[in-house]
Structures are given as structure tokens and as C-alpha cells.
LUMTOR-919170 format. One record per residue: residue number from 1; x, y, z of N, C-alpha, C in turn. Coordinates in steps of 0.001 Angstrom, whole numbers, m for minus. Layout:
BEGIN
> NUM|X|Y|Z|X|Y|Z|X|Y|Z
...
END
This chain:
BEGIN
> 1|18734|8875|m9692|18261|8752|m8479|19072|8920|m7170
> 2|19109|9761|m6732|20549|10062|m5675|20036|9092|m4215
> 3|21281|8756|m3371|21087|7780|m2574|19963|8006|m1418
> 4|19979|9216|m867|19225|9707|97|17575|9341|m387
> 5|17359|9605|m1807|16019|9502|m2243|15970|7988|m2535
> 6|16695|7181|m2882|16570|5742|m2774|16188|5138|m1315
> 7|17094|5793|m371|17000|5147|654|15427|5690|1446
> 8|14843|6838|623|13552|7438|1493|12626|6469|731
> 9|12609|6372|m529|11633|5440|m1640|11653|3962|m468
> 10|12850|3574|m293|12582|2348|525|11914|2112|1412
> 11|12397|3208|2608|11543|3149|3557|10001|3391|3284
> 12|9796|4740|2589|8114|4600|2480|7427|3232|1983
> 13|8467|2614|1032|7877|1297|478|7493|425|1617
> 14|8381|410|2498|8027|m797|3700|6806|m335|4659
> 15|6833|1120|4743|5646|1763|5437|4418|1367|5028
> 16|4399|1462|3449|3054|1263|2829|2645|69|2737
> 17|3802|m1028|2455|3609|m2413|2681|3116|m2630|4049
> 18|3310|m2262|5084|2658|m2621|6358|1378|m2180|6362
> 19|1237|m877|5823|m98|m232|6258|m1189|m944|5150
> 20|m755|m1844|3945|m1422|m2461|3158|m1710|m3445|3811
> 21|m935|m4315|4297|m768|m5238|5056|m2065|m5694|6323
> 22|m1780|m4585|7122|m2849|m4165|8424|m3954|m3953|7629
> 23|m4363|m3416|6733|m5654|m3077|5971|m6098|m4059|5784
> 24|m5664|m5118|4870|m5843|m6400|4797|m6687|m7176|5778
> 25|m5920|m6860|6854|m6443|m7663|8036|m7771|m7129|8567
> 26|m7737|m6034|8565|m8885|m5291|9114|m10013|m5624|8182
> 27|m9692|m5812|7177|m10824|m5565|5993|m11515|m7135|6331
> 28|m10589|m8192|6433|m10996|m9423|6674|m11882|m9692|7583
> 29|m11450|m9044|8830|m12102|m9199|9881|m13434|m8818|10019
> 30|m13476|m7322|9327|m14838|m6933|9346|m15893|m7234|8407
> 31|m15245|m7881|7349|m16199|m8793|6499|m16776|m10015|6967
> 32|m16532|m10390|8194|m17029|m11508|8745|m18058|m10997|9979
> 33|m18218|m9748|9929|m18886|m9315|11146|m20259|m8790|10256
> 34|m21325|m9288|10596|m22902|m9289|9888|m23337|m7688|9876
> 35|m22956|m7178|11226|m23358|m6045|11557|m22251|m5085|10786
> 36|m21710|m5188|9778|m20487|m4153|9208|m21159|m2909|8554
> 37|m20752|m1903|8750|m21050|m797|7933|m20368|m660|6385
> 38|m21416|m921|5671|m20922|m1337|4281|m20108|192|3404
> 39|m20336|1002|3918|m19650|2404|3422|m18282|2296|4167
> 40|m18049|2146|5521|m16934|1943|5748|m15728|1007|5435
> 41|m16500|m547|5087|m15625|m1227|4336|m15308|m986|3405
> 42|m16197|m72|1948|m15652|361|1161|m14723|1297|954
> 43|m14806|2249|1805|m13452|3074|2226|m12490|2289|2598
> 44|m12346|1298|3396|m11226|895|3741|m10590|m70|2390
> 45|m11218|m831|1785|m10823|m973|391|m10485|m335|m502
> 46|m10973|1039|m669|m10592|1764|m1662|m8937|2405|m1213
> 47|m8876|2409|402|m7600|2904|967|m6495|2067|428
> 48|m7055|950|362|m6154|m346|163|m5695|m625|m1186
> 49|m6632|m315|m2106|m6259|m257|m3656|m5122|999|m3894
> 50|m5475|2210|m3365|m4599|3176|m3305|m3299|2911|m2939
> 51|m3064|2220|m1646|m1713|1939|m1158|m1224|1035|m2201
> 52|m1845|m187|m2671|m1238|m980|m3855|m733|m87|m4928
> 53|m1436|1122|m5539|m926|1835|m6752|513|2536|m6054
> 54|272|2928|m4842|1591|3658|m4399|2697|2727|m4115
> 55|2500|1610|m3689|3604|636|m3784|3938|179|m5226
> 56|3385|72|m5901|3541|m330|m7361|4338|682|m7853
> 57|4098|2028|m7609|4888|3205|m8260|6086|3514|m7625
> 58|6316|3005|m6431|7453|3226|m5505|8472|1928|m6086
> 59|7870|771|m6335|8692|m215|m6818|9291|m193|m8155
> 60|8514|634|m9108|9002|882|m10297|10138|1970|m10228
> 61|10021|3116|m9600|11030|3912|m9417|12411|3331|m8941
> 62|11893|2138|m8200|13430|1653|m7701|13978|758|m8725
> 63|13644|290|m9419|13948|m872|m10828|14977|119|m11289
> 64|16289|m239|m11443|17107|532|m12248|16756|677|m13933
> 65|16998|1707|m14618|16312|1636|m15993|17091|854|m16778
> 66|16680|138|m17562|17405|m922|m18267|18092|m603|m19519
> 67|17655|875|m19743|18235|1654|m20997|19402|2462|m20505
> 68|19407|2667|m19162|20757|3561|m18761|21976|3272|m18952
END
């Protein structure tokens, strides 16, 4: 992986981590609301899970290959 690609991945990883953390806060606040739209809450949780998968994928790309 080239230096530009690595830096891009690191930058994107930070962006995704911030979005994931923000979503976590939003979900926690909405879950306390008795009038919450359950469908919206489900969508947010699904988005959070997708972000988690994207974060894991980027982290695995950034780990040097031990067999190299």
C-alpha cells in the first residue's frame, strides 16, 4: 500500500470512528425517549453496525502483512 493510500485510510478511519461515536450518543439519547420512532432507531443501529464493519475493514488494511 502506498503512503498516500495509507494516509487516506487513516483519515477515513478517524472520520468513521467519529461518526460511529456520534451515532452511539444519538442512539443512547433516543432510546430514552418513550415516543421514539422504532424504525428510525433500527435504521440508526444498522448504520452504526455498518460503520463498525467499515472500521474493522480499514483497520485490517492498515495492519502490516506478517507474511511479507
